[in-house]
C-alpha positions, 0 to 999 in steps of 0.5 A: 509539534512537527517531526523533526527535519532529520526524521524526513530524509529522503530516499530513492524512489526505487526504494518506495517502489519496491515497497509498494510492490511488496504491499502490492503482492501481499494484497494479492495474495502472491509471492513477495517477489511476484512483481519483481519477477514480472517486471523482469519478465516485461522488460525482456518482452519490451526488448523483443517487442522493439520498444524505445528506451523511454517506453521500455522504462515505462514497462519496468515501472508500470509492472513494479507498480500494477498492484499499487492500487490494491489497498485502496479498493480492498474495503471494496473488494471485502464488502462485495466478494468477503475475503479481499485477499483471497478472491484476488489470488483466486482471479489470478491464479484461476481457480475453479470457483473464483468466477461465480461470485462475480457472475451472480452479481452479473460481471459489473461489480469489478468496474467501480474497483477497477476505476478506484484502483487505476486512479490510485495507481496513476496518482501514485506514479505521478507523486513519485515523479515517474514518467507521463507514460508509466502513468498513463499505463497504469491508469488503463492497467486492466484494459485488454487488447479486444475492448473487453477490459476495465474500466473504459473498454478501451482496445488495441492501439488506444491502450498503451503497449505497456499495458499488454506487456505488463499483463502477459508478463504478469500472467506468464510468472503466475501461470508458469508458478500454478500451471507449470511453463507448458501449462502457462504457455497454452493459456497465453495462447488462448489469450492471443488477440484477446487480452493482448496482441498475438505478436506478443504472445509469439515472443513470449512462446518463443522465449518463455522458457530461456527467460524463466530459466534465467530469471530463476538463477538470478539473485534478487540484487541482480533483479533489481539491477535490470529494473532501476530506471532514470526516474527512480534514482530521484529522491522522494519520501517514504511517506507515500508508502504510509498513505498507501498501506493505511488506504487498506482500512479507511478508518486507518487514514493517517495512522501510520504518518502520525505513529511516525511523527509521535515516535520520532518526537518521543526519540528527540526527548531521549537522545540527540542522535538524529540518526536515530530520530530517521530510523525510528521515523521511517519504522513508524511510517511502514510498520503496517506493511504486513497489514495488506496480507490479512483480509478486511474482514478480520481487520473489522470484526467486532467481536473476539478474534478467533485463533486462526484469525489471530494468526493472520494478525500475528504474521503482520510484523513477520511480514514487515520483517520479510521487507527487510530483504528490500535494499535501501533506507526502507529495507533497513527500517523495516527490521525495526518496523517489525518490533511494533507489536513485541512487548518486554514480557514476551507476550507480544508477536511475531517473535515473542522476544522480551527484556533486552532483545528489544532496542530502545528505538523498538520500545519507542516505536511500540509504545507510540503505536500503542499510544497512538491507537488507543486515542482512535476509534476502532470497529471493536471499541470506541476511541479512548480520551488522552487520560484514559489512554495514558492510564492504559499505558502506564499500566502496561509500563506496570505490568512490565509490557512497555517500556517506562522511559519510553512511555514517559517520552510520549506523555511528556507532551501528551497534550501537545498533538502532532501537526503535519506542515502542509505541502507548500507545493500544494497550496494552489489547490484550495479547499474550504474549511467545510470541504476539508472537514467533509473530506476528512469524513468520507477519508475515514470511510463515512458515507455522505448520510454519515458525513451529514449527520457528523457534520450537521449538514444535508446530505445534498449538501455533503454531494456538492462538497464532494463533487467540489472536492473532486474538481478541486483535486482532479480525481473521481474516487474517494481513495484518490482524494484521500491519497492526495489530501493526505500528501498535502497534510490535510489529513 
């Protein structure tokens, strides 16, 4: 069974970009308006620097998507530094102790993480149909004026001007919050001709005070109006947002798309209303937005969570509900999506509401999230069989936690898997059956040796298949390959 056509209604690229900016800000431990504020400041800097109209658009787009690769390297940050969210927040806000673990590792630990981030961010821009200038800027977003940046150590005019403008605007936004305007300007001056060129710093020092004053007086709608570009007025699918959400945890690969398709299919059995199908589908895709706020170490725990860890998890749907302030179709779906973990008896989160306060659409979504999750492996338990998962759902119905009608709609076709259609636009990319098997394995976090054991291959054969996959998909990291393959319907 494939998702209903009505469930795949398009929306503006701008809506997806804002959702990705929201996710990125959560991943970086920043306020959820950090990226829009950065983009607004970057647009002012681009105007002051006399950039062309096309380059000014690239600045706006790159600033909004600067952190769109953050979920892709979250697992790497967690493995190297522990708390991926807190460490990145400390880096941005210059907490005094953030450099110690980096120095202990010789300073090279960030390079592979930067490669992943930049490649995925560039792919996101390409998939959204944004300009080539935006894609190029995102692929070099951590480069610096003096050539000490990452990942390629390019310098000066070899780096797009948008990179330096976005970096300076982002620093101004963060430092003005953390250190005040005077402290921010002092730090920008210290980085003149190092992180960014001196002429940009002069523009910032000259205009920062009135710019920040004006920005603080604007509504979010007014900020949005200043950021919308020609490319972001096109239509797209929200599925890319789901893929970026799921990149945070390799064992979640494809989870949000499957939840969305499952919930929409259940709704088809309950109502002929295609608007309901579309709304539930969109909600299923983005129900995990708030997951970006929780460190990977919490999600990967095998033992019972502490109460403090549970508090972080309970806030996941809260942050998803906060995404409801975004305009457009994603904002409309976010409120419904934030009910994904509520239960009829009031035992759910984050609201703890019950019975009539939970709509039928929300009941279907909650049951669908549980149904899909139970049949997939998690760090703390193996996957349940369909029969075991069905028994668990029926127990939850008997216990007053899940809605019986919603569960019946799910189980009515339990033996028929949700199959996503292969994207016909990508059929020219031909992976062998074995290459797809290897890709599916590594996309879920398996090492070469683990994939070899799973598929009864030698590690060297797996390595060869991965090299072929990267060559055919025109990428160099597993995260980018996962993102591309998911869009093509292979995962």
